[in-house]
C-alpha positions, -999 to +999 in steps of 0.1 A: +058-328+411+022-316+417+010-345+393+027-373+414+014-357+446-021-358+430-017-392+419-006-405+452-035-388+470-058-404+446-043-437+453-045-431+490-083-420+485-091-452+466-075-473+491-093-455+520-126-457+500-121-496+494-115-503+531-144-478+539-167-501+518-156-532+536-158-518+571-193-501+563-207-535+549-195-553+582-212-525+602-245-526+586-274-538+608-288-560+578-255-581+575-246-611+599-211-605+595-193-598+629-208-588+661-244-591+669-248-562+692-262-531+678-239-506+696-207-524+681-222-526+646-230-489+648-195-480+660-183-501+630-204-483+606-190-449+620-154-463+616-165-468+579-179-432+575-147-418+591-128-437+564-153-424+537-146-389+549-108-391+549-113-406+514-132-376+501-107-352+518-078-369+497-098-366+466-105-331+472-069-322+480-057-339+450-080-322+426-078-289+442-040-292+442-041-299+405-067-271+398-042-246+416-013-256+395-035-251+363-045-216+374-011-205+383+003-216+350-026-200+332-019-166+346+018-171+347+034-144+319+062-171+310+036-197+297+030-193+259-008-187+253-013-218+231+002-240+258-020-230+287-045-256+302-081-249+312-102-266+336-118-298+321-146-318+330-124-342+351-118-315+378-155-308+382-163-347+385-136-349+410-151-321+432-185-336+428-171-372+438-153-356+466-183-340+479-205-369+476-181-391+494-177-367+522-217-364+524-220-403+525-193-406+553-212-380+572-242-399+570-226-430+581-213-410+611-248-401+623-256-437+628-235-434+662-258-443+691-264-418+718-258-425+754-295-432+763-301-454+731-271-477+739-286-500+765-321-501+745-330-533+729-353-533+697-382-553+698-404-562+667-441-557+669-463-581+655-482-565+626-518-569+624-532-592+599-546-575+568-566-604+556-602-601+557-628-628+567-655-630+543-685-648+555 
């Protein structure tokens, strides 16, 4: 039962991450897809960040649930010594991936404009010429 739950959470996490990638690409300022309004683009990027955070939380729950089951069976007196599992590298990779996904989603959520920046337009300054004139 625990393995099927972990598998289902990982599939949900993969789907959320996939949709998070699509939504985040649409919300990036450097893409021409979607709205041209920078406030709308940043809100779309925040929605992608929320999807990434949810994906990371699903991964964290799945890996931690499996690790809890391994720990419970390891210390169970009914489990023979030669049939006990230990933590493998996949659990540590899962915890690292969940942490990085939550961190990335949090960084995307920080792109939300504040109230005073919402009406602000961004103008590009002309760069001074770096060419030198030789006489």
